[in-house]
Structure formats: structure tokens, C-alpha cells
ROSE-884812 format. One record per residue: residue number from 1; x, y, z negated of N, C-alpha, C, O, CB in turn; residue in three letters. Coordinates in nm, 2 decimals, always signed. Each point is the difference from the previous one (the first is absolute). Last residue first. Glycine has a CB too. Layout:
BEGIN
NODE    nr     n.c1     n.c2     n.c3    ca.c1    ca.c2    ca.c3     c.c1     c.c2     c.c3     o.c1     o.c2     o.c3    cb.c1    cb.c2    cb.c3   rest
NODE   NUM        X        Y        Z        X        Y        Z        X        Y        Z        X        Y        Z        X        Y        Z    ALA
...
REM end
This chain:
BEGIN
NODE    nr     n.c1     n.c2     n.c3    ca.c1    ca.c2    ca.c3     c.c1     c.c2     c.c3     o.c1     o.c2     o.c3    cb.c1    cb.c2    cb.c3   rest
NODE   165    -1.06    +0.66    +1.00    +0.06    +0.12    +0.06    +0.07    -0.04    +0.13    +0.05    +0.08    +0.07    -0.03    +0.04    -0.29    VAL
NODE   164    -0.42    -0.32    -0.16    +0.10    -0.03    +0.10    +0.05    +0.14    +0.06    -0.08    +0.09    +0.02    -0.03    -0.32    +0.03    PHE
NODE   163    -0.10    +0.19    -0.56    -0.03    +0.02    +0.15    +0.12    -0.05    +0.08    +0.11    +0.01    -0.04    -0.26    +0.18    -0.01    GLN
NODE   162    +0.06    -0.14    -0.45    +0.01    -0.13    +0.06    -0.03    +0.00    +0.15    -0.03    -0.10    +0.06    -0.05    +0.00    -0.27    CYS
NODE   161    +0.05    +0.46    -0.13    +0.14    -0.03    +0.03    +0.02    -0.14    +0.06    +0.11    -0.04    +0.02    -0.05    +0.19    -0.21    PHE
NODE   160    -0.49    +0.01    +0.04    +0.05    +0.11    +0.09    +0.14    -0.02    +0.04    +0.05    +0.06    +0.10    -0.21    +0.10    -0.21    ARG
NODE   159    -0.06    -0.44    -0.21    -0.02    -0.04    +0.14    +0.05    +0.11    +0.09    +0.03    -0.03    +0.12    -0.22    -0.11    -0.19    GLU
NODE   158    +0.16    +0.17    -0.42    +0.13    -0.03    +0.06    -0.01    -0.04    +0.15    +0.10    -0.01    +0.07    -0.03    -0.07    -0.29    PRO
NODE   157    -0.35    +0.39    -0.14    -0.03    -0.08    +0.11    +0.13    -0.04    +0.07    +0.05    +0.07    +0.09    -0.27    +0.04    -0.06    ASP
NODE   156    +0.07    +0.01    -0.57    +0.07    +0.04    +0.12    -0.03    -0.09    +0.11    -0.03    -0.12    -0.02    +0.21    +0.23    -0.11    LEU
NODE   155    -0.29    -0.13    -0.36    -0.10    +0.08    +0.08    +0.06    +0.05    +0.13    -0.05    +0.09    +0.07    -0.06    -0.03    -0.27    GLY
NODE   154    +0.32    -0.35    -0.14    +0.01    +0.14    -0.03    -0.09    +0.09    +0.09    +0.00    +0.12    -0.01    +0.24    -0.16    -0.05    TYR
NODE   153    -0.22    -0.42    +0.12    -0.04    +0.01    -0.14    +0.01    +0.15    -0.04    -0.06    +0.04    -0.10    +0.13    -0.28    +0.05    LYS
NODE   152    +0.09    +0.11    +0.48    -0.15    +0.00    -0.01    -0.05    +0.02    -0.14    -0.10    +0.07    -0.02    +0.10    -0.22    +0.22    LYS
NODE   151    +0.46    +0.09    -0.13    -0.04    +0.13    +0.04    -0.15    +0.01    +0.00    -0.05    +0.11    -0.04    +0.25    -0.09    +0.18    LEU
NODE   150    -0.02    -0.44    -0.24    +0.02    +0.10    -0.10    -0.04    +0.14    +0.03    -0.06    +0.07    -0.08    +0.25    -0.21    +0.01    GLY
NODE   149    -0.20    -0.21    +0.39    -0.11    -0.02    -0.09    +0.02    +0.11    -0.12    -0.10    +0.05    -0.04    +0.08    -0.30    +0.10    ASP
NODE   148    +0.37    +0.24    +0.25    -0.13    +0.04    +0.07    -0.11    -0.01    -0.09    -0.08    +0.10    -0.01    +0.17    -0.19    +0.22    PHE
NODE   147    +0.32    -0.06    -0.37    +0.00    +0.14    +0.01    -0.13    +0.05    +0.07    -0.06    +0.10    -0.05    +0.31    -0.10    +0.06    ALA
NODE   146    -0.18    -0.46    -0.03    -0.02    +0.05    -0.13    +0.00    +0.15    +0.00    -0.09    +0.06    -0.07    +0.21    -0.26    -0.02    GLN
NODE   145    -0.02    -0.01    +0.49    -0.14    -0.02    -0.04    -0.03    +0.05    -0.13    -0.11    +0.06    -0.03    +0.11    -0.26    +0.17    LYS
NODE   144    +0.44    +0.21    -0.01    -0.07    +0.10    +0.08    -0.15    -0.01    -0.03    -0.07    +0.10    -0.02    +0.24    -0.11    +0.20    LEU
NODE   143    +0.11    -0.31    -0.37    +0.03    +0.13    -0.06    -0.08    +0.11    +0.07    -0.06    +0.09    -0.06    +0.29    -0.17    -0.01    LEU
NODE   142    -0.24    -0.36    +0.25    -0.08    +0.01    -0.12    +0.02    +0.13    -0.08    -0.09    +0.05    -0.06    +0.11    -0.30    +0.05    PRO
NODE   141    +0.24    +0.19    +0.42    -0.15    +0.00    +0.02    -0.08    +0.01    -0.13    -0.09    +0.08    -0.01    +0.13    -0.20    +0.22    ASN
NODE   140    +0.45    +0.06    -0.20    -0.05    +0.13    +0.02    -0.15    +0.01    +0.01    -0.06    +0.09    -0.05    +0.27    -0.03    +0.16    LEU
NODE   139    +0.03    -0.48    -0.14    +0.02    +0.08    -0.12    -0.07    +0.14    +0.01    -0.06    +0.04    -0.10    +0.28    -0.16    +0.06    LYS
NODE   138    -0.22    -0.17    +0.41    -0.07    -0.07    -0.11    +0.01    +0.07    -0.13    -0.09    +0.00    -0.08    +0.13    -0.21    +0.20    ARG
NODE   137    +0.20    +0.37    +0.25    -0.14    +0.03    +0.02    -0.08    -0.07    -0.11    -0.10    +0.06    -0.05    +0.13    -0.03    +0.30    TYR
NODE   136    +0.43    -0.13    -0.24    -0.02    +0.14    -0.02    -0.15    +0.04    +0.00    -0.05    +0.06    -0.09    +0.28    -0.01    +0.19    ILE
NODE   135    -0.10    -0.49    +0.02    +0.01    +0.02    -0.14    -0.02    +0.15    -0.04    -0.06    +0.03    -0.10    +0.21    -0.23    +0.08    PRO
NODE   134    -0.15    +0.10    +0.49    -0.11    -0.07    -0.07    +0.01    +0.03    -0.15    -0.10    +0.04    -0.06    +0.09    -0.22    +0.24    ILE
NODE   133    +0.35    +0.34    +0.12    -0.12    +0.08    +0.00    -0.11    -0.07    -0.09    -0.06    +0.07    -0.08    +0.11    +0.01    +0.31    LYS
NODE   132    +0.37    -0.29    -0.14    +0.01    +0.10    -0.10    -0.13    +0.08    -0.01    -0.03    +0.05    -0.11    +0.28    -0.04    +0.14    VAL
NODE   131    -0.22    -0.36    +0.29    +0.05    -0.06    -0.12    +0.02    +0.10    -0.12    -0.02    -0.04    -0.11    +0.14    -0.12    +0.26    ALA
NODE   130    -0.24    +0.28    +0.30    -0.12    -0.03    -0.08    +0.05    -0.07    -0.13    -0.07    +0.00    -0.10    -0.07    -0.03    +0.30    ASP
NODE   129    +0.44    +0.15    +0.15    -0.03    +0.11    -0.09    -0.12    -0.04    -0.09    -0.01    +0.06    -0.11    +0.11    +0.10    +0.27    ALA
NODE   128    +0.08    -0.58    +0.05    +0.05    +0.13    +0.04    -0.04    +0.10    -0.11    +0.01    -0.03    -0.12    -0.02    -0.03    +0.37    SER
NODE   127    -0.07    -0.43    -0.23    -0.10    +0.10    -0.01    +0.04    +0.14    +0.04    -0.09    +0.09    +0.01    +0.00    -0.23    -0.20    LEU
NODE   126    +0.39    -0.25    +0.18    -0.09    +0.00    +0.11    -0.12    +0.10    -0.01    -0.07    +0.02    +0.10    +0.13    -0.26    -0.08    PRO
NODE   125    +0.39    +0.37    -0.28    -0.06    -0.13    +0.03    -0.10    +0.01    +0.11    -0.02    +0.10    +0.07    +0.07    -0.18    -0.30    GLY
NODE   124    +0.24    +0.41    -0.03    -0.14    +0.01    +0.00    -0.06    -0.14    +0.04    -0.11    -0.03    -0.05    +0.12    +0.27    +0.11    LEU
NODE   123    +0.46    -0.17    -0.06    -0.05    +0.03    -0.14    -0.15    -0.01    +0.00    -0.06    -0.04    -0.10    +0.26    +0.20    +0.06    GLU
NODE   122    +0.02    -0.21    +0.45    +0.03    -0.11    -0.08    -0.06    +0.02    -0.14    -0.06    -0.09    -0.06    +0.27    +0.04    +0.19    LYS
NODE   121    -0.23    +0.41    +0.17    -0.09    -0.11    +0.04    +0.02    -0.12    -0.08    -0.10    -0.07    -0.04    +0.10    +0.16    +0.27    ASN
NODE   120    +0.29    +0.25    -0.31    -0.13    +0.04    -0.05    -0.10    -0.11    +0.04    -0.09    -0.04    -0.08    +0.15    +0.29    +0.10    ILE
NODE   119    +0.38    -0.29    +0.14    -0.01    -0.02    -0.15    -0.14    +0.03    -0.05    -0.05    -0.07    -0.09    +0.30    +0.12    +0.07    GLN
NODE   118    -0.16    +0.03    +0.47    -0.01    -0.14    -0.02    -0.01    -0.03    -0.15    -0.07    -0.09    -0.05    +0.21    +0.04    +0.25    GLU
NODE   117    -0.07    +0.49    -0.07    -0.13    -0.04    +0.04    -0.02    -0.15    -0.02    -0.11    -0.04    -0.05    +0.12    +0.21    +0.23    PHE
NODE   116    +0.41    +0.02    -0.28    -0.10    +0.04    -0.10    -0.14    -0.05    +0.05    -0.07    -0.05    -0.08    +0.20    +0.26    +0.02    ILE
NODE   115    +0.35    -0.25    +0.24    -0.10    -0.10    -0.01    -0.11    +0.03    -0.10    -0.06    -0.10    -0.05    +0.24    -0.06    +0.11    GLY
NODE   114    +0.19    +0.45    +0.07    +0.04    -0.10    -0.09    -0.10    -0.11    -0.02    +0.00    -0.07    -0.11    +0.15    +0.24    +0.00    ILE
NODE   113    -0.22    +0.19    +0.42    +0.14    -0.02    +0.01    +0.06    -0.11    -0.09    +0.10    -0.07    +0.03    -0.08    +0.30    +0.04    GLY
NODE   112    -0.48    -0.02    +0.03    +0.03    -0.14    -0.01    +0.14    -0.04    +0.01    +0.04    -0.11    +0.03    -0.26    +0.08    +0.06    ASP
NODE   111    -0.17    +0.43    -0.24    +0.14    -0.01    +0.06    +0.04    -0.15    -0.02    +0.00    -0.05    -0.11    +0.06    +0.30    +0.06    ILE
NODE   110    -0.58    -0.10    +0.09    +0.11    -0.03    -0.09    +0.13    -0.02    +0.07    +0.01    -0.06    +0.10    -0.17    -0.05    -0.25    LEU
NODE   109    -0.30    +0.21    +0.32    +0.11    +0.09    +0.02    +0.12    -0.03    -0.09    +0.10    +0.08    -0.01    -0.26    +0.09    +0.08    GLY
NODE   108    -0.27    -0.40    -0.06    +0.06    -0.02    +0.13    +0.13    +0.09    +0.01    +0.08    -0.04    +0.09    -0.30    -0.01    +0.01    ARG
NODE   107    -0.03    +0.08    -0.50    +0.03    -0.14    +0.02    +0.08    -0.02    +0.13    +0.10    -0.07    +0.01    -0.30    +0.00    -0.13    PHE
NODE   106    +0.00    +0.47    -0.14    +0.14    -0.01    +0.06    +0.04    -0.14    +0.05    +0.11    -0.02    +0.04    -0.06    +0.20    -0.20    ASN
NODE   105    -0.48    -0.05    -0.05    +0.03    +0.11    +0.09    +0.13    -0.01    +0.07    +0.02    +0.05    +0.10    -0.15    +0.09    -0.25    GLU
NODE   104    -0.01    -0.47    -0.17    -0.09    +0.00    +0.11    +0.03    +0.11    +0.10    -0.01    -0.01    +0.12    -0.17    -0.08    -0.26    MET
NODE   103    +0.42    +0.06    -0.27    +0.03    -0.11    +0.09    -0.09    +0.00    +0.12    +0.06    -0.02    +0.11    +0.00    -0.11    -0.31    LEU
NODE   102    -0.13    +0.46    -0.12    +0.13    +0.02    +0.07    +0.03    -0.12    +0.09    +0.04    +0.02    +0.11    +0.04    +0.12    -0.30    ASP
NODE   101    -0.46    -0.19    -0.08    -0.02    +0.10    +0.11    +0.13    +0.03    +0.07    -0.01    +0.02    +0.13    -0.18    +0.08    -0.26    LYS
NODE   100    +0.22    -0.38    -0.24    -0.07    -0.07    +0.10    -0.03    +0.10    +0.12    +0.02    -0.04    +0.12    -0.13    -0.11    -0.29    TYR
NODE    99    +0.30    +0.33    -0.21    +0.10    -0.09    +0.06    -0.07    -0.07    +0.12    +0.06    -0.01    +0.11    +0.07    -0.02    -0.33    VAL
NODE    98    -0.40    +0.30    -0.05    +0.09    +0.08    +0.08    +0.10    -0.09    +0.07    +0.04    +0.03    +0.12    -0.08    +0.17    -0.27    PHE
NODE    97    -0.25    -0.40    -0.16    -0.07    +0.03    +0.12    +0.09    +0.08    +0.10    +0.00    -0.02    +0.12    -0.22    +0.02    -0.25    TYR
NODE    96    +0.37    -0.09    -0.31    +0.01    -0.12    +0.09    -0.06    +0.03    +0.13    +0.05    -0.04    +0.11    -0.05    -0.11    -0.31    ASP
NODE    95    -0.06    +0.48    -0.11    +0.15    -0.01    +0.03    +0.02    -0.12    +0.09    +0.08    +0.02    +0.09    -0.02    +0.09    -0.31    GLU
NODE    94    -0.49    -0.05    +0.04    +0.03    +0.09    +0.12    +0.15    +0.00    +0.04    +0.03    +0.01    +0.11    -0.23    +0.13    -0.18    PHE
NODE    93    +0.05    -0.36    -0.33    -0.03    -0.08    +0.13    +0.02    +0.08    +0.12    +0.04    -0.05    +0.10    -0.21    -0.08    -0.23    VAL
NODE    92    +0.24    +0.35    -0.28    +0.09    -0.12    +0.01    -0.03    -0.08    +0.13    +0.10    -0.03    +0.07    -0.08    +0.02    -0.32    ILE
NODE    91    -0.31    +0.36    +0.13    +0.13    +0.05    +0.04    +0.10    -0.11    +0.02    +0.07    +0.01    +0.10    -0.12    +0.20    -0.23    ARG
NODE    90    -0.38    -0.32    -0.04    +0.00    +0.04    +0.14    +0.13    +0.04    +0.05    +0.05    -0.04    +0.11    -0.29    +0.10    -0.13    MET
NODE    89    +0.19    -0.12    -0.44    +0.00    -0.13    +0.07    +0.00    +0.02    +0.15    +0.07    -0.07    +0.08    -0.19    -0.04    -0.27    GLN
NODE    88    +0.08    +0.49    -0.07    +0.13    -0.06    -0.01    +0.01    -0.13    +0.07    +0.10    -0.03    +0.07    -0.06    +0.15    -0.29    GLU
NODE    87    -0.46    +0.08    +0.18    +0.08    +0.07    +0.10    +0.15    -0.05    -0.01    +0.06    +0.00    +0.11    -0.21    +0.20    -0.13    LEU
NODE    86    -0.15    -0.37    -0.29    -0.04    -0.05    +0.13    +0.09    +0.07    +0.11    +0.05    -0.06    +0.09    -0.29    +0.03    -0.17    LEU
NODE    85    +0.29    +0.17    -0.36    +0.05    -0.13    +0.01    -0.03    -0.06    +0.14    +0.08    -0.06    +0.06    -0.12    +0.03    -0.31    ASP
NODE    84    -0.13    +0.46    +0.13    +0.15    +0.00    +0.02    +0.05    -0.14    +0.02    +0.09    -0.02    +0.08    -0.07    +0.23    -0.21    GLN
NODE    83    -0.48    +0.02    +0.07    +0.03    -0.13    +0.08    +0.15    +0.00    +0.03    +0.04    -0.05    +0.11    -0.27    +0.05    -0.02    ASN
NODE    82    +0.00    +0.37    -0.30    -0.05    -0.11    -0.08    +0.03    -0.14    +0.07    -0.03    -0.10    -0.05    -0.15    +0.25    -0.04    GLU
NODE    81    +0.30    +0.28    +0.28    +0.05    +0.00    -0.14    -0.03    -0.13    -0.07    +0.07    -0.05    -0.08    -0.09    +0.30    +0.07    ALA
NODE    80    -0.16    -0.17    +0.45    +0.15    -0.02    +0.00    +0.05    -0.01    -0.14    +0.08    -0.09    -0.03    -0.06    +0.22    +0.24    ILE
NODE    79    -0.47    -0.03    -0.17    +0.02    -0.13    +0.05    +0.15    -0.03    +0.00    +0.04    -0.11    -0.05    -0.24    +0.12    +0.19    PHE
NODE    78    +0.08    +0.43    -0.24    -0.04    -0.09    -0.11    +0.03    -0.15    +0.04    +0.06    -0.08    -0.08    -0.24    +0.24    +0.00    GLN
NODE    77    +0.22    +0.17    +0.41    +0.11    +0.01    -0.10    -0.02    -0.09    -0.12    +0.09    -0.06    -0.05    -0.05    +0.29    +0.12    HIS
NODE    76    -0.38    -0.20    +0.24    +0.11    -0.07    +0.07    +0.12    +0.00    -0.10    +0.07    -0.10    -0.02    -0.15    +0.18    +0.25    TRP
NODE    75    -0.30    +0.16    -0.35    -0.03    -0.15    -0.01    +0.12    -0.07    +0.06    +0.03    -0.11    -0.05    -0.28    +0.15    +0.06    LYS
NODE    74    +0.25    +0.43    +0.01    +0.03    -0.05    -0.13    -0.02    -0.15    -0.01    +0.07    -0.07    -0.07    -0.13    +0.30    -0.02    GLU
NODE    73    +0.03    -0.08    +0.58    +0.04    +0.09    -0.11    +0.04    -0.08    -0.13    +0.08    -0.09    +0.00    -0.23    +0.26    +0.10    GLY
NODE    72    -0.02    -0.28    +0.38    -0.04    -0.06    -0.12    +0.04    +0.07    -0.13    -0.05    -0.02    -0.11    +0.06    -0.19    +0.23    TRP
NODE    71    +0.09    +0.35    +0.35    -0.14    -0.05    +0.00    -0.05    -0.04    -0.14    -0.12    +0.01    -0.03    +0.16    -0.09    +0.27    ALA
NODE    70    +0.41    +0.24    -0.18    -0.09    +0.10    +0.04    -0.15    -0.04    -0.01    -0.09    +0.07    -0.04    +0.27    +0.02    +0.19    GLU
NODE    69    +0.16    -0.41    -0.22    +0.00    +0.10    -0.11    -0.10    +0.11    +0.03    -0.07    +0.05    -0.09    +0.31    -0.10    +0.04    GLU
NODE    68    -0.16    -0.27    +0.38    -0.08    -0.06    -0.11    -0.01    +0.10    -0.12    -0.10    +0.01    -0.06    +0.18    -0.24    +0.13    ALA
NODE    67    +0.19    +0.35    +0.30    -0.14    +0.00    +0.04    -0.09    -0.06    -0.12    -0.11    +0.05    -0.02    +0.18    -0.08    +0.26    GLU
NODE    66    +0.39    +0.02    -0.30    -0.05    +0.14    -0.01    -0.15    +0.01    +0.04    -0.07    +0.07    -0.06    +0.31    +0.01    +0.11    LEU
NODE    65    -0.02    -0.49    +0.01    -0.02    +0.02    -0.14    -0.05    +0.15    -0.03    -0.08    +0.02    -0.09    +0.26    -0.20    +0.04    SER
NODE    64    -0.06    +0.05    +0.49    -0.12    -0.07    -0.04    -0.03    +0.03    -0.15    -0.12    +0.02    -0.04    +0.16    -0.21    +0.21    GLU
NODE    63    +0.22    +0.53    +0.15    +0.03    -0.11    -0.10    -0.14    -0.06    -0.04    -0.09    +0.07    -0.03    +0.30    +0.04    -0.05    SER
NODE    62    -0.06    +0.13    +0.56    -0.06    +0.03    -0.13    +0.02    -0.12    -0.09    +0.02    -0.12    +0.05    -0.20    +0.27    +0.06    ARG
NODE    61    +0.30    -0.12    +0.36    +0.06    +0.12    -0.06    -0.07    +0.03    -0.13    +0.01    +0.12    -0.04    +0.04    -0.04    +0.26    GLY
NODE    60    -0.11    -0.47    +0.08    -0.08    +0.11    +0.03    +0.04    +0.13    -0.07    -0.07    +0.10    +0.01    -0.12    -0.26    +0.03    PHE
NODE    59    +0.39    -0.27    -0.11    +0.02    +0.03    +0.14    -0.08    +0.12    +0.05    +0.02    +0.05    +0.11    +0.04    -0.28    -0.07    ARG
NODE    58    +0.06    +0.22    -0.56    -0.04    -0.11    +0.09    +0.02    +0.05    +0.15    +0.04    +0.11    +0.02    -0.20    -0.22    -0.19    ASP
NODE    57    +0.45    +0.29    -0.27    -0.12    +0.02    +0.08    -0.03    -0.12    +0.09    +0.09    -0.07    +0.04    -0.05    +0.32    -0.04    PHE
NODE    56    +0.31    -0.25    -0.32    -0.07    +0.12    -0.05    -0.13    +0.03    +0.08    -0.09    +0.06    -0.06    +0.31    +0.03    -0.01    PRO
NODE    55    +0.11    -0.51    -0.02    -0.11    +0.03    +0.09    -0.08    +0.12    -0.05    -0.11    -0.01    -0.05    +0.09    -0.23    +0.11    PHE
NODE    54    +0.41    +0.08    -0.29    +0.02    -0.07    +0.13    -0.10    +0.05    +0.10    +0.03    +0.00    +0.12    +0.06    -0.20    -0.24    ARG
NODE    53    -0.12    +0.37    -0.32    +0.13    +0.03    +0.05    +0.03    -0.06    +0.14    +0.07    +0.06    +0.08    +0.01    -0.03    -0.32    ASP
NODE    52    -0.47    -0.13    -0.01    -0.01    +0.13    +0.06    +0.13    +0.04    +0.06    +0.01    +0.07    +0.10    -0.18    -0.01    -0.27    LYS
NODE    51    -0.04    -0.49    -0.02    +0.12    +0.02    +0.06    +0.00    +0.13    +0.08    +0.03    +0.01    +0.12    +0.00    -0.26    -0.10    PHE
NODE    50    -0.41    +0.09    -0.28    +0.11    -0.05    -0.07    +0.14    +0.03    +0.06    +0.10    -0.01    -0.07    -0.25    -0.17    -0.01    LEU
NODE    49    -0.26    +0.32    +0.29    +0.00    +0.05    -0.13    +0.13    -0.04    -0.08    +0.06    +0.08    -0.07    -0.31    -0.09    +0.07    LEU
NODE    48    +0.17    -0.16    +0.43    +0.04    +0.14    +0.01    -0.01    +0.07    -0.14    +0.08    +0.09    -0.02    -0.17    -0.09    +0.25    LEU
NODE    47    -0.05    -0.45    -0.20    +0.14    +0.00    +0.05    +0.05    +0.15    +0.00    +0.11    +0.03    -0.04    -0.15    -0.24    +0.18    MET
NODE    46    -0.41    +0.13    -0.24    +0.09    -0.03    -0.11    +0.14    +0.00    +0.04    +0.09    +0.04    -0.08    -0.27    -0.17    -0.02    PHE
NODE    45    -0.15    +0.21    +0.43    -0.03    +0.09    -0.11    +0.10    -0.02    -0.11    +0.05    +0.10    -0.05    -0.29    -0.10    +0.11    LEU
NODE    44    +0.24    -0.30    +0.31    +0.07    +0.13    +0.02    -0.02    +0.10    -0.11    +0.09    +0.07    -0.03    -0.11    -0.11    +0.27    LEU
NODE    43    -0.21    -0.39    -0.21    +0.13    +0.00    -0.07    +0.08    +0.13    +0.02    +0.08    +0.03    -0.09    -0.08    -0.28    +0.13    HIS
NODE    42    -0.42    +0.17    +0.18    -0.02    +0.04    -0.14    +0.14    +0.00    -0.07    +0.02    +0.09    -0.09    -0.25    -0.19    +0.09    PHE
NODE    41    +0.08    -0.02    +0.47    +0.11    +0.10    -0.03    -0.01    +0.05    -0.15    +0.07    +0.09    -0.03    -0.07    -0.02    +0.27    ASN
NODE    40    -0.25    -0.50    -0.13    +0.06    +0.06    +0.12    +0.11    +0.09    -0.04    +0.11    -0.05    -0.04    -0.32    +0.04    +0.16    ASN
NODE    39    -0.03    -0.28    -0.44    -0.05    +0.14    +0.03    +0.07    +0.07    +0.11    +0.01    +0.13    +0.00    -0.06    -0.12    -0.23    GLY
NODE    38    +0.31    -0.42    +0.04    -0.13    +0.04    -0.04    -0.03    +0.14    +0.04    +0.08    +0.09    -0.03    -0.06    -0.25    -0.16    PHE
NODE    37    +0.33    -0.13    +0.47    -0.01    +0.08    -0.12    -0.14    +0.04    -0.03    -0.08    +0.03    +0.09    +0.31    +0.05    -0.05    LEU
NODE    36    -0.13    -0.54    +0.23    +0.01    +0.15    +0.02    +0.00    +0.07    -0.13    -0.04    -0.06    -0.11    -0.08    +0.04    +0.33    LYS
NODE    35    +0.21    -0.52    +0.01    -0.03    +0.09    -0.12    +0.02    +0.15    +0.04    +0.10    +0.03    +0.07    -0.04    -0.21    -0.23    ILE
NODE    34    +0.00    -0.26    +0.41    -0.08    +0.11    +0.05    -0.03    +0.11    -0.11    -0.08    +0.09    +0.03    -0.02    -0.25    +0.13    LYS
NODE    33    +0.35    -0.24    -0.26    +0.07    +0.07    +0.11    -0.08    +0.12    +0.05    +0.07    +0.10    +0.05    +0.04    -0.32    +0.01    VAL
NODE    32    -0.32    -0.06    -0.38    +0.12    +0.07    -0.06    +0.08    +0.08    +0.11    +0.04    +0.11    -0.03    -0.03    -0.29    -0.15    ASP
NODE    31    -0.37    -0.10    +0.31    -0.05    +0.13    -0.06    +0.11    +0.08    -0.07    +0.00    +0.12    +0.00    -0.23    -0.23    -0.02    GLU
NODE    30    +0.33    -0.33    +0.19    -0.02    +0.09    +0.11    -0.05    +0.14    -0.05    +0.05    +0.10    +0.04    -0.10    -0.29    +0.11    LEU
NODE    29    +0.31    -0.10    -0.51    -0.11    -0.03    +0.09    -0.01    +0.11    +0.11    +0.07    +0.11    -0.02    -0.19    -0.22    -0.17    ALA
NODE    28    +0.52    -0.12    -0.15    -0.05    +0.13    +0.07    -0.11    -0.04    +0.09    +0.02    -0.08    +0.10    +0.21    +0.19    -0.12    VAL
NODE    27    +0.03    -0.43    -0.24    -0.09    +0.08    -0.08    -0.04    +0.13    +0.05    -0.07    +0.08    -0.06    +0.18    -0.18    -0.12    GLY
NODE    26    +0.32    -0.10    +0.39    -0.09    -0.08    -0.09    -0.08    +0.09    -0.09    +0.05    +0.10    -0.06    +0.12    -0.28    +0.06    ASP
NODE    25    +0.15    +0.38    +0.27    -0.11    -0.04    +0.08    -0.10    -0.09    -0.08    -0.12    +0.01    +0.02    +0.27    +0.00    +0.18    VAL
NODE    24    +0.12    +0.34    -0.49    +0.04    -0.10    +0.11    -0.12    -0.04    +0.07    -0.12    +0.03    -0.03    +0.31    -0.11    -0.11    SER
NODE    23    -0.06    +0.56    -0.12    -0.08    -0.12    -0.01    +0.05    -0.09    +0.11    +0.06    +0.04    +0.10    -0.27    +0.08    -0.18    VAL
NODE    22    +0.45    +0.29    -0.23    -0.04    -0.06    +0.13    -0.08    -0.12    -0.02    +0.01    -0.07    -0.09    +0.20    +0.16    +0.20    LYS
NODE    21    +0.01    +0.38    -0.38    -0.07    -0.13    -0.01    -0.04    -0.04    +0.14    -0.05    +0.09    +0.08    -0.03    -0.04    -0.32    GLU
NODE    20    +0.50    +0.29    +0.19    -0.15    -0.01    +0.00    -0.05    -0.14    -0.02    +0.07    -0.10    +0.04    -0.08    +0.30    +0.11    LEU
NODE    19    +0.48    -0.05    -0.10    -0.06    +0.02    -0.14    -0.15    -0.02    -0.01    -0.05    -0.01    -0.11    +0.24    +0.17    +0.07    LYS
NODE    18    +0.07    -0.16    +0.46    +0.03    -0.12    -0.08    -0.06    +0.01    -0.14    -0.02    -0.11    -0.06    +0.23    +0.08    +0.19    ARG
NODE    17    -0.24    +0.40    +0.16    -0.09    -0.11    +0.04    +0.02    -0.12    -0.08    -0.09    -0.07    -0.04    +0.09    +0.16    +0.27    LEU
NODE    16    +0.30    +0.27    -0.27    -0.13    +0.03    -0.07    -0.10    -0.10    +0.03    -0.08    -0.04    -0.08    +0.13    +0.28    +0.11    ARG
NODE    15    +0.36    -0.29    +0.19    +0.02    -0.01    -0.15    -0.13    +0.03    -0.07    -0.04    -0.07    -0.10    +0.28    +0.13    +0.12    GLU
NODE    14    -0.23    +0.01    +0.44    +0.01    -0.14    -0.03    +0.01    -0.03    -0.15    -0.06    -0.09    -0.05    +0.18    +0.05    +0.28    LEU
NODE    13    -0.10    +0.49    -0.08    -0.14    -0.06    +0.02    +0.00    -0.15    -0.03    -0.09    -0.05    -0.07    +0.04    +0.22    +0.25    LEU
NODE    12    +0.47    +0.04    -0.18    -0.08    +0.05    -0.11    -0.14    -0.06    +0.01    -0.06    -0.04    -0.10    +0.19    +0.25    +0.08    ASP
NODE    11    +0.15    -0.28    +0.38    +0.04    -0.08    -0.11    -0.08    +0.03    -0.13    -0.04    -0.08    -0.08    +0.28    +0.06    +0.18    GLN
NODE    10    -0.29    +0.29    +0.28    -0.06    -0.13    +0.02    +0.03    -0.10    -0.11    -0.08    -0.08    -0.04    +0.10    +0.12    +0.29    SER
NODE     9    +0.18    +0.39    -0.26    -0.14    +0.01    -0.02    -0.07    -0.14    +0.02    -0.09    -0.03    -0.08    +0.10    +0.27    +0.17    ASP
NODE     8    +0.45    -0.22    +0.00    -0.03    +0.02    -0.15    -0.15    +0.01    -0.02    -0.05    -0.06    -0.10    +0.28    +0.17    +0.07    ASP
NODE     7    -0.06    -0.13    +0.47    +0.00    -0.13    -0.06    -0.03    +0.01    -0.15    -0.07    -0.09    -0.05    +0.24    +0.01    +0.22    VAL
NODE     6    -0.37    +0.47    +0.13    +0.13    -0.06    -0.03    -0.01    -0.14    -0.06    -0.11    -0.04    -0.04    +0.19    +0.28    +0.00    SER
NODE     5    -0.45    +0.05    +0.16    +0.10    +0.03    +0.10    +0.14    -0.04    -0.03    +0.09    +0.04    +0.07    -0.24    +0.15    -0.01    ASP
NODE     4    -0.41    -0.27    -0.19    +0.14    -0.03    -0.04    +0.09    +0.03    +0.12    -0.02    -0.05    +0.11    -0.06    -0.12    -0.27    PRO
NODE     3    -0.39    +0.42    +0.03    +0.05    -0.09    +0.10    +0.15    -0.03    -0.03    +0.08    +0.09    -0.02    -0.24    +0.00    +0.19    TYR
NODE     2    -0.14    +0.05    -0.59    +0.02    +0.05    +0.14    +0.06    -0.11    +0.08    +0.04    -0.11    -0.04    -0.02    +0.34    -0.04    GLY
NODE     1    -0.15    -0.19    -0.42    +0.14    -0.03    +0.06    +0.01    +0.06    +0.14    +0.11    +0.05    +0.03    -0.10    -0.27    -0.17    MET
REM end
């Protein structure tokens, strides 16, 4: 989405946010609030594979999926071909993840001419952005773990994509 520079952009973010699953304070433990994505940057490999049109290159000017293709060749292609269901599940959760990321990147810059900031805060409740982050990460982490373990079964080293940058 990018930085919202109009009321319409802010309203769009609010509408997309309303469609996301949210958790309430009840049933949320401290470890839920501290949840991180499995494998540090491992998700980028699949995010860039599944959304090439949105992210043709990472911040270093190379595609993570191209790097995997160059390093792993036919085994990478085989993994992709044989794990379409897993990749589709990831794609669905990444769509929600993008809404969360838009929220985090634009939270302070939301156009507030029609009270969007207050509406978003009301929508999220006392957990703020964690109300949508927690269910997204709870869905995405097992899928990432499944992909990580699956790559190993193909004799590939997924840890090369788990580095901090």
C-alpha cells in the first residue's frame, strides 16, 4: 500500500484491517505478544517466491527465490512443484501479513481527517497491532516450519535463508 497520503488510503487500510482475525486480551499470554516469525528472515524466501510482482528484488537487489534456484536447482523446483498446497496456504496468510505490515509502516502517518487513527485503535483494542499480528504469526509459523523441514527432506539447507540482515 505504501504511505497513506489520502483519506481513501487510510480508509482502505481500515477496511482491510477489519477483515483480519483478531485476538482479545483474554487468552493472550506474554509469549504471544513476543512472538517472532520462524527462522528470522526465512519467510522472505517464500514471500518473494509467491509475490514476485510485488517484490521482484529484496533490499540487496537480488531475489531470494533466484538465489535458492541458483543454489538448489532442480531440487528447489521439485520442492515447489510437490508442495503447492503448502505454498497456497502461505500465500493466503501472507495476504493478511501485508495488511499488518502496512499498518505497522503507516500507523503514525495515517490521515486523521475523518478519525481513522481512532477507528483503527478502537478496532484493535488494548493489544493494538498485536491483536492482528498474533493470529497471523500463529498461522504462518507452522507453515514456515513445515517448509523448513520439507526442504531438509530434499537434501537442501534452509538455514542459509534464516540469517539476520
